[in-house]
C-alpha positions as CSV (number, residue, x, y, z in Angstrom):
1,M,0.0,0.0,0.0
2,N,1.1,3.5,-0.6
3,G,1.7,5.9,2.3
4,R,-1.5,7.8,1.7
5,W,-3.7,4.7,2.2
6,T,-1.7,3.7,5.2
7,S,-2.3,7.1,6.8
8,M,-6.0,6.9,6.1
9,L,-6.4,3.4,7.6
10,M,-4.4,4.4,10.7
11,A,-6.7,7.5,11.2
12,L,-9.8,5.3,10.8
13,A,-8.3,2.7,13.2
14,L,-7.5,5.3,15.9
15,S,-11.0,6.9,15.5
16,A,-12.6,3.5,16.1
17,L,-10.9,3.1,19.5
18,P,-13.2,3.4,22.5
19,A,-13.0,6.8,24.1
20,G,-10.2,7.1,26.7
21,C,-8.1,4.3,25.1
22,S,-4.5,4.6,23.8
23,P,-3.5,3.2,20.4
24,D,-2.5,0.0,22.1
25,G,-6.1,-0.4,23.4
26,K,-5.3,0.2,27.0
27,P,-7.4,2.6,29.0
28,Q,-6.0,6.0,29.6
29,A,-6.5,8.0,32.7
30,S,-8.7,11.0,32.0
31,P,-7.2,14.4,33.0
32,P,-8.2,15.6,36.4
33,P,-11.1,18.1,36.4
34,P,-10.2,21.8,36.9
35,P,-10.0,22.7,40.6
36,V,-13.3,23.9,42.0
37,R,-12.8,26.9,44.2
38,P,-15.1,27.1,47.2
39,P,-17.2,30.2,47.5
40,H,-16.0,33.0,49.8
41,A,-19.5,33.6,51.1
42,H,-23.2,33.0,50.8
43,L,-26.2,35.4,50.6
44,K,-28.6,35.3,53.5
45,E,-31.6,37.3,54.7
46,V,-32.2,38.8,51.2
47,S,-35.1,41.3,51.3
48,G,-36.3,43.6,48.6
49,D,-34.5,44.3,45.3
50,V,-31.1,42.7,45.7
51,K,-28.9,42.1,42.6
52,L,-25.8,40.0,42.0
53,K,-23.2,40.5,39.3
54,R,-20.8,37.6,38.8
55,A,-17.2,38.5,38.1
56,S,-17.4,36.4,35.0
57,G,-20.6,38.1,33.7
58,D,-21.9,41.4,32.5
59,E,-25.5,41.2,33.7
60,W,-27.1,42.0,37.1
61,L,-29.2,39.0,38.2
62,A,-31.9,38.9,40.9
63,A,-30.2,37.6,44.1
64,R,-31.8,35.0,46.4
65,E,-30.9,33.5,49.7
66,G,-28.2,30.8,49.6
67,L,-26.4,31.9,46.5
68,P,-22.7,31.4,46.7
69,L,-20.4,34.5,46.3
70,F,-16.9,34.3,44.8
71,E,-14.1,36.8,44.6
72,N,-14.9,39.8,42.5
73,D,-18.7,39.2,42.5
74,K,-20.7,42.3,43.3
75,V,-23.9,42.7,45.3
76,S,-26.2,45.7,45.1
77,T,-29.3,46.6,47.2
78,A,-32.0,49.1,46.0
79,G,-33.9,51.5,48.2
80,G,-35.7,49.6,51.1
81,A,-33.7,46.4,50.4
82,H,-31.1,44.7,52.5
83,A,-29.0,41.5,52.5
84,R,-26.6,39.7,54.8
85,I,-23.4,38.1,53.5
86,V,-22.0,35.3,55.6
87,F,-18.4,34.4,54.9
88,A,-17.0,30.9,55.0
89,H,-15.1,31.5,58.2
90,G,-18.2,32.8,60.0
91,G,-17.9,36.6,59.8
92,S,-20.7,38.5,58.2
93,V,-21.6,41.8,56.5
94,N,-25.0,43.3,56.5
95,L,-25.8,45.6,53.6
96,G,-28.2,48.4,54.0
97,E,-30.4,49.9,51.3
98,D,-28.7,51.6,48.3
99,A,-25.5,49.7,48.8
100,L,-22.9,48.3,46.4
101,I,-20.1,46.0,47.5
102,G,-17.6,43.7,45.9
103,I,-16.2,40.5,47.3
104,A,-12.5,41.3,47.0
105,E,-9.6,38.9,46.5
106,T,-8.4,37.7,49.9
107,R,-4.7,37.2,50.8
108,P,-4.8,34.9,53.9
109,R,-2.3,35.0,56.6
110,P,-1.0,31.9,58.4
111,G,-3.3,31.1,61.4
112,Q,-5.8,33.8,60.6
113,T,-8.9,33.7,58.4
114,R,-9.5,36.9,56.5
115,T,-12.3,38.6,54.6
116,D,-11.8,41.4,52.1
117,V,-14.7,43.5,50.8
118,T,-14.9,46.7,48.8
119,V,-17.7,49.1,49.7
120,L,-18.4,51.2,46.6
121,K,-21.6,52.8,47.9
122,G,-23.9,52.7,51.0
123,K,-23.8,51.4,54.5
124,V,-22.4,48.0,55.7
125,D,-22.3,46.6,59.2
126,A,-19.6,44.0,59.6
127,T,-19.2,41.4,62.4
128,L,-16.4,38.9,63.2
129,E,-17.3,35.9,65.3
130,A,-13.8,35.2,66.5
131,P,-11.7,38.5,66.3
132,A,-8.6,36.7,67.7
133,T,-8.3,34.5,64.6
134,Q,-10.3,36.5,62.0
135,A,-9.6,39.7,60.1
136,L,-11.8,41.9,58.0
137,S,-10.5,44.4,55.5
138,V,-13.0,46.9,54.1
139,S,-11.9,49.1,51.2
140,T,-13.7,52.1,49.9
141,P,-12.8,54.4,47.0
142,S,-10.8,56.5,49.4
143,A,-9.7,54.3,52.3
144,T,-9.0,50.8,53.6
145,I,-9.8,49.7,57.1
146,Q,-8.8,46.5,58.8
147,A,-10.5,45.4,61.9
148,G,-10.8,42.6,64.4
149,R,-14.1,43.6,66.0
150,E,-17.6,44.8,65.0
151,I,-17.4,47.9,62.8
152,V,-20.1,50.0,61.1
153,F,-19.3,52.0,57.9
154,Q,-21.5,54.8,56.5
């Protein structure tokens, strides 16, 4: 046979192998799935017109209780609305009406859990359950505040 026919037959033979098998017919290990990053927080106590914008999206979606929040997601409350964000380590941030915050990238420190949020607009009330082992960093357009106790920003 000429080289052209041999190449075509080889291509047909390889395409006829069961999925996940090497040319010798032995099963191949499938590549590991991409790592799934756990959420930074979850929405709780959602009341009124609360919206969520995913870091990977362009649209504002209606928020509901229990939705996971990941870094760089944004949460917005309209007039008369409020929501509570509970972080994986137990701290929380209550958003008042007409607020806009972002879940910031967190740079953990050894032995201490940390939460970073960016308040772009409105009022937030932040609480840490265990200030000795937790830290909270709240950034605004003009300042950054780090705390280890209950704080209220307006």
